VOKOL-915977 format. One record per atom (N, C-alpha, C): residue number from 1; atom name; x negated, y, z. Coordinates in pm, whole numbers. Layout:
N
DRENMAR   num   atome        u        v        w
DRENMAR   NUM      CA        X        Y        Z
...
This chain:
118
DRENMAR   num   atome        u        v        w
DRENMAR     1       N    -8590     9146    13729
DRENMAR     1      CA    -8618     9034    13706
DRENMAR     1       C    -8573     9029    13564
DRENMAR     2       N    -8642     8951    13438
DRENMAR     2      CA    -8568     8942    13348
DRENMAR     2       C    -8474     8812    13377
DRENMAR     3       N    -8355     8814    13302
DRENMAR     3      CA    -8266     8678    13319
DRENMAR     3       C    -8171     8698    13184
DRENMAR     4       N    -8130     8587    13156
DRENMAR     4      CA    -8146     8503    13015
DRENMAR     4       C    -7991     8506    13000
DRENMAR     5       N    -7933     8498    13127
DRENMAR     5      CA    -7805     8405    13189
DRENMAR     5       C    -7710     8537    13253
DRENMAR     6       N    -7807     8634    13250
DRENMAR     6      CA    -7716     8782    13287
DRENMAR     6       C    -7647     8836    13203
DRENMAR     7       N    -7515     8895    13201
DRENMAR     7      CA    -7399     8972    13119
DRENMAR     7       C    -7461     9137    13084
DRENMAR     8       N    -7513     9216    13231
DRENMAR     8      CA    -7499     9315    13235
DRENMAR     8       C    -7657     9328    13306
DRENMAR     9       N    -7705     9409    13277
DRENMAR     9      CA    -7849     9500    13331
DRENMAR     9       C    -7734     9554    13491
DRENMAR    10       N    -7848     9535    13580
DRENMAR    10      CA    -7793     9574    13724
DRENMAR    10       C    -7928     9590    13798
DRENMAR    11       N    -7892     9748    13878
DRENMAR    11      CA    -8002     9778    13951
DRENMAR    11       C    -7928     9827    14098
DRENMAR    12       N    -8000     9850    14226
DRENMAR    12      CA    -7899     9885    14346
DRENMAR    12       C    -7940    10003    14409
DRENMAR    13       N    -8030    10097    14270
DRENMAR    13      CA    -8080    10221    14303
DRENMAR    13       C    -8013    10301    14189
DRENMAR    14       N    -7955    10416    14221
DRENMAR    14      CA    -7882    10453    14101
DRENMAR    14       C    -7993    10607    14019
DRENMAR    15       N    -8112    10606    14145
DRENMAR    15      CA    -8167    10758    14131
DRENMAR    15       C    -8237    10788    13985
DRENMAR    16       N    -8248    10608    13948
DRENMAR    16      CA    -8340    10574    13820
DRENMAR    16       C    -8277    10616    13657
DRENMAR    17       N    -8124    10655    13702
DRENMAR    17      CA    -8079    10579    13613
DRENMAR    17       C    -8022    10741    13528
DRENMAR    18       N    -7995    10766    13396
DRENMAR    18      CA    -7975    10898    13295
DRENMAR    18       C    -7790    10837    13312
DRENMAR    19       N    -7749    10952    13261
DRENMAR    19      CA    -7634    10935    13195
DRENMAR    19       C    -7553    10834    13253
DRENMAR    20       N    -7528    10918    13407
DRENMAR    20      CA    -7492    10803    13530
DRENMAR    20       C    -7337    10854    13523
DRENMAR    21       N    -7262    10739    13529
DRENMAR    21      CA    -7073    10797    13554
DRENMAR    21       C    -7027    10703    13674
DRENMAR    22       N    -6958    10763    13758
DRENMAR    22      CA    -6877    10707    13869
DRENMAR    22       C    -6801    10571    13756
DRENMAR    23       N    -6769    10470    13834
DRENMAR    23      CA    -6683    10328    13798
DRENMAR    23       C    -6578    10381    13897
DRENMAR    24       N    -6421    10285    13861
DRENMAR    24      CA    -6356    10290    13902
DRENMAR    24       C    -6402    10223    14038
DRENMAR    25       N    -6283    10249    14162
DRENMAR    25      CA    -6321    10182    14276
DRENMAR    25       C    -6281    10090    14314
DRENMAR    26       N    -6254     9995    14209
DRENMAR    26      CA    -6216     9830    14223
DRENMAR    26       C    -6312     9736    14166
DRENMAR    27       N    -6382     9845    14076
DRENMAR    27      CA    -6476     9745    14004
DRENMAR    27       C    -6561     9700    14082
DRENMAR    28       N    -6584     9573    14051
DRENMAR    28      CA    -6708     9486    14082
DRENMAR    28       C    -6735     9364    14035
DRENMAR    29       N    -6835     9299    14112
DRENMAR    29      CA    -6886     9141    14064
DRENMAR    29       C    -6903     9084    14209
DRENMAR    30       N    -6890     8929    14147
DRENMAR    30      CA    -6932     8836    14246
DRENMAR    30       C    -7058     8803    14234
DRENMAR    31       N    -7115     8798    14373
DRENMAR    31      CA    -7308     8756    14372
DRENMAR    31       C    -7315     8592    14387
DRENMAR    32       N    -7398     8547    14354
DRENMAR    32      CA    -7406     8406    14343
DRENMAR    32       C    -7408     8348    14453
DRENMAR    33       N    -7361     8410    14602
DRENMAR    33      CA    -7325     8336    14697
DRENMAR    33       C    -7201     8359    14725
DRENMAR    34       N    -7128     8387    14614
DRENMAR    34      CA    -7038     8374    14616
DRENMAR    34       C    -6895     8506    14702
DRENMAR    35       N    -6959     8627    14744
DRENMAR    35      CA    -6938     8768    14809
DRENMAR    35       C    -6876     8797    14682
DRENMAR    36       N    -6748     8895    14679
DRENMAR    36      CA    -6719     9030    14571
DRENMAR    36       C    -6802     9160    14601
DRENMAR    37       N    -6861     9188    14544
DRENMAR    37      CA    -6949     9358    14622
DRENMAR    37       C    -6909     9466    14483
DRENMAR    38       N    -6908     9578    14532
DRENMAR    38      CA    -6875     9686    14462
DRENMAR    38       C    -6955     9748    14337
DRENMAR    39       N    -6933     9830    14219
DRENMAR    39      CA    -7015     9859    14119
DRENMAR    39       C    -6968    10000    14162
DRENMAR    40       N    -7086    10057    14189
DRENMAR    40      CA    -7042    10228    14212
DRENMAR    40       C    -7101    10339    14104
DRENMAR    41       N    -7147    10245    13994
DRENMAR    41      CA    -7194    10393    13879
DRENMAR    41       C    -7214    10290    13779
DRENMAR    42       N    -7290    10345    13657
DRENMAR    42      CA    -7331    10273    13515
DRENMAR    42       C    -7414    10380    13468
DRENMAR    43       N    -7528    10368    13437
DRENMAR    43      CA    -7538    10462    13353
DRENMAR    43       C    -7694    10382    13288
DRENMAR    44       N    -7805    10472    13206
DRENMAR    44      CA    -7888    10426    13117
DRENMAR    44       C    -8032    10430    13186
DRENMAR    45       N    -8095    10315    13187
DRENMAR    45      CA    -8205    10330    13296
DRENMAR    45       C    -8367    10325    13130
DRENMAR    46       N    -8430    10415    13152
DRENMAR    46      CA    -8522    10393    13032
DRENMAR    46       C    -8648    10297    13080
DRENMAR    47       N    -8728    10247    13016
DRENMAR    47      CA    -8824    10126    13035
DRENMAR    47       C    -8941    10231    12973
DRENMAR    48       N    -9035    10167    12971
DRENMAR    48      CA    -9201    10194    12861
DRENMAR    48       C    -9190    10170    12747
DRENMAR    49       N    -9235    10206    12683
DRENMAR    49      CA    -9168    10213    12483
DRENMAR    49       C    -9097    10236    12461
DRENMAR    50       N    -8989    10293    12459
DRENMAR    50      CA    -8862    10344    12459
DRENMAR    50       C    -8768    10220    12460
DRENMAR    51       N    -8769    10131    12552
DRENMAR    51      CA    -8683    10061    12582
DRENMAR    51       C    -8584    10105    12678
DRENMAR    52       N    -8431    10114    12622
DRENMAR    52      CA    -8370    10151    12705
DRENMAR    52       C    -8215    10032    12789
DRENMAR    53       N    -8226    10059    12905
DRENMAR    53      CA    -8108     9917    12968
DRENMAR    53       C    -7996    10001    12985
DRENMAR    54       N    -7918     9970    12877
DRENMAR    54      CA    -7797    10097    12837
DRENMAR    54       C    -7677    10027    12900
DRENMAR    55       N    -7615    10110    12971
DRENMAR    55      CA    -7494    10085    13045
DRENMAR    55       C    -7516     9952    13197
DRENMAR    56       N    -7622    10015    13250
DRENMAR    56      CA    -7691     9918    13364
DRENMAR    56       C    -7592     9980    13509
DRENMAR    57       N    -7513     9881    13577
DRENMAR    57      CA    -7434     9862    13728
DRENMAR    57       C    -7534     9886    13777
DRENMAR    58       N    -7500     9977    13909
DRENMAR    58      CA    -7526    10002    14031
DRENMAR    58       C    -7438     9942    14068
DRENMAR    59       N    -7490     9843    14137
DRENMAR    59      CA    -7476     9757    14278
DRENMAR    59       C    -7558     9763    14421
DRENMAR    60       N    -7495     9874    14494
DRENMAR    60      CA    -7610     9887    14632
DRENMAR    60       C    -7593     9758    14686
DRENMAR    61       N    -7520     9692    14735
DRENMAR    61      CA    -7564     9542    14777
DRENMAR    61       C    -7648     9427    14736
DRENMAR    62       N    -7707     9451    14618
DRENMAR    62      CA    -7753     9378    14556
DRENMAR    62       C    -7898     9395    14525
DRENMAR    63       N    -7988     9319    14576
DRENMAR    63      CA    -8153     9334    14621
DRENMAR    63       C    -8232     9321    14537
DRENMAR    64       N    -8172     9286    14369
DRENMAR    64      CA    -8294     9263    14280
DRENMAR    64       C    -8212     9389    14167
DRENMAR    65       N    -8297     9404    14044
DRENMAR    65      CA    -8303     9461    13931
DRENMAR    65       C    -8328     9335    13823
DRENMAR    66       N    -8174     9337    13812
DRENMAR    66      CA    -8168     9222    13652
DRENMAR    66       C    -8185     9302    13518
DRENMAR    67       N    -8238     9246    13457
DRENMAR    67      CA    -8236     9272    13307
DRENMAR    67       C    -8189     9140    13225
DRENMAR    68       N    -8099     9185    13168
DRENMAR    68      CA    -7998     9086    13078
DRENMAR    68       C    -8077     9087    12958
DRENMAR    69       N    -8142     8971    12918
DRENMAR    69      CA    -8248     8951    12800
DRENMAR    69       C    -8154     8999    12673
DRENMAR    70       N    -8042     8888    12716
DRENMAR    70      CA    -7916     8907    12538
DRENMAR    70       C    -7854     9075    12536
DRENMAR    71       N    -7891     9149    12645
DRENMAR    71      CA    -7814     9260    12616
DRENMAR    71       C    -7926     9361    12526
DRENMAR    72       N    -8049     9356    12638
DRENMAR    72      CA    -8166     9479    12619
DRENMAR    72       C    -8234     9395    12426
DRENMAR    73       N    -8201     9290    12428
DRENMAR    73      CA    -8265     9257    12288
DRENMAR    73       C    -8134     9291    12138
DRENMAR    74       N    -8008     9265    12224
DRENMAR    74      CA    -7920     9297    12063
DRENMAR    74       C    -7938     9444    12101
DRENMAR    75       N    -7943     9548    12184
DRENMAR    75      CA    -7929     9696    12210
DRENMAR    75       C    -8073     9756    12144
DRENMAR    76       N    -8160     9686    12132
DRENMAR    76      CA    -8308     9718    12111
DRENMAR    76       C    -8341     9660    12020
DRENMAR    77       N    -8312     9608    11959
DRENMAR    77      CA    -8315     9535    11790
DRENMAR    77       C    -8418     9448    11855
DRENMAR    78       N    -8468     9362    11951
DRENMAR    78      CA    -8606     9287    12021
DRENMAR    78       C    -8612     9140    12038
DRENMAR    79       N    -8681     9096    11954
DRENMAR    79      CA    -8713     8931    12002
DRENMAR    79       C    -8748     8892    12168
DRENMAR    80       N    -8697     8805    12188
DRENMAR    80      CA    -8826     8745    12340
DRENMAR    80       C    -8856     8605    12310
DRENMAR    81       N    -8971     8619    12330
DRENMAR    81      CA    -9060     8493    12344
DRENMAR    81       C    -9074     8465    12444
DRENMAR    82       N    -9065     8345    12530
DRENMAR    82      CA    -9116     8253    12630
DRENMAR    82       C    -9193     8210    12608
DRENMAR    83       N    -9308     8202    12671
DRENMAR    83      CA    -9431     8068    12718
DRENMAR    83       C    -9430     8028    12876
DRENMAR    84       N    -9535     7939    12877
DRENMAR    84      CA    -9503     7890    13028
DRENMAR    84       C    -9505     8034    13124
DRENMAR    85       N    -9643     8145    13085
DRENMAR    85      CA    -9708     8215    13198
DRENMAR    85       C    -9607     8367    13162
DRENMAR    86       N    -9586     8378    13067
DRENMAR    86      CA    -9535     8520    13014
DRENMAR    86       C    -9429     8515    12916
DRENMAR    87       N    -9358     8641    12954
DRENMAR    87      CA    -9239     8664    12828
DRENMAR    87       C    -9263     8810    12747
DRENMAR    88       N    -9278     8717    12630
DRENMAR    88      CA    -9336     8895    12513
DRENMAR    88       C    -9190     8939    12453
DRENMAR    89       N    -9189     9106    12479
DRENMAR    89      CA    -9062     9179    12430
DRENMAR    89       C    -9114     9246    12268
DRENMAR    90       N    -9047     9195    12202
DRENMAR    90      CA    -9118     9267    12000
DRENMAR    90       C    -9017     9341    11923
DRENMAR    91       N    -9007     9382    11890
DRENMAR    91      CA    -8951     9474    11790
DRENMAR    91       C    -8931     9394    11645
DRENMAR    92       N    -8815     9362    11657
DRENMAR    92      CA    -8798     9262    11569
DRENMAR    92       C    -8832     9322    11406
DRENMAR    93       N    -8862     9494    11365
DRENMAR    93      CA    -8890     9480    11265
DRENMAR    93       C    -8999     9518    11250
DRENMAR    94       N    -9119     9556    11341
DRENMAR    94      CA    -9204     9616    11326
DRENMAR    94       C    -9314     9510    11411
DRENMAR    95       N    -9236     9426    11492
DRENMAR    95      CA    -9312     9316    11550
DRENMAR    95       C    -9414     9371    11608
DRENMAR    96       N    -9408     9538    11672
DRENMAR    96      CA    -9438     9546    11808
DRENMAR    96       C    -9437     9495    11951
DRENMAR    97       N    -9547     9504    12018
DRENMAR    97      CA    -9520     9485    12163
DRENMAR    97       C    -9463     9587    12227
DRENMAR    98       N    -9308     9543    12273
DRENMAR    98      CA    -9262     9633    12356
DRENMAR    98       C    -9261     9640    12479
DRENMAR    99       N    -9291     9473    12525
DRENMAR    99      CA    -9350     9495    12669
DRENMAR    99       C    -9329     9328    12733
DRENMAR   100       N    -9370     9296    12826
DRENMAR   100      CA    -9465     9216    12908
DRENMAR   100       C    -9363     9156    12994
DRENMAR   101       N    -9338     9015    13047
DRENMAR   101      CA    -9280     8992    13165
DRENMAR   101       C    -9404     8846    13202
DRENMAR   102       N    -9433     8836    13301
DRENMAR   102      CA    -9481     8769    13412
DRENMAR   102       C    -9462     8697    13477
DRENMAR   103       N    -9472     8527    13462
DRENMAR   103      CA    -9397     8425    13540
DRENMAR   103       C    -9432     8414    13677
DRENMAR   104       N    -9383     8440    13780
DRENMAR   104      CA    -9389     8429    13932
DRENMAR   104       C    -9233     8384    14032
DRENMAR   105       N    -9317     8300    14078
DRENMAR   105      CA    -9208     8245    14161
DRENMAR   105       C    -9087     8158    14070
DRENMAR   106       N    -9086     8127    13977
DRENMAR   106      CA    -9013     8071    13907
DRENMAR   106       C    -8937     8157    13782
DRENMAR   107       N    -8924     8312    13808
DRENMAR   107      CA    -8866     8419    13758
DRENMAR   107       C    -8996     8471    13662
DRENMAR   108       N    -8906     8533    13570
DRENMAR   108      CA    -9002     8615    13484
DRENMAR   108       C    -9022     8773    13498
DRENMAR   109       N    -9093     8894    13582
DRENMAR   109      CA    -9034     9008    13584
DRENMAR   109       C    -9128     9088    13507
DRENMAR   110       N    -9073     9152    13441
DRENMAR   110      CA    -9118     9298    13336
DRENMAR   110       C    -9208     9341    13390
DRENMAR   111       N    -9370     9363    13327
DRENMAR   111      CA    -9452     9453    13406
DRENMAR   111       C    -9478     9587    13351
DRENMAR   112       N    -9432     9706    13443
DRENMAR   112      CA    -9530     9850    13423
DRENMAR   112       C    -9401     9858    13289
DRENMAR   113       N    -9294     9848    13350
DRENMAR   113      CA    -9180     9904    13258
DRENMAR   113       C    -9074    10019    13268
DRENMAR   114       N    -9060     9964    13421
DRENMAR   114      CA    -8999    10136    13466
DRENMAR   114       C    -9094    10270    13439
DRENMAR   115       N    -9011    10344    13424
DRENMAR   115      CA    -9079    10472    13407
DRENMAR   115       C    -9077    10534    13502
DRENMAR   116       N    -8957    10507    13585
DRENMAR   116      CA    -8924    10574    13746
DRENMAR   116       C    -8939    10451    13876
DRENMAR   117       N    -9008    10492    13950
DRENMAR   117      CA    -9047    10420    14107
DRENMAR   117       C    -8869    10371    14117
DRENMAR   118       N    -8882    10212    14087
DRENMAR   118      CA    -8713    10192    14142
DRENMAR   118       C    -8746    10140    14290
């Protein structure tokens, strides 16, 4: 899910990451329901069109995969264009389309982005 307010990228599956490192056992995040849960690993996730989600947090108790739009745009030199039904990711320099998100149930879901099954 594309999240314009998320500080970090998050996943619950470490097998889809590269450059994986274990984190300090005391590292954790606060979920929207208020509970504190551990971050077990950090790594990079390769998406389509050479987009990389750098320093993705692995949170096994979280049941969603979040893409921090701000972090992705900064790290990949992209811009995001939101419309009623879609979100476009474009390379800032070349204007080449790098990704597409579809609006579903109030959220934007990146379409055909992960190279590996999550």
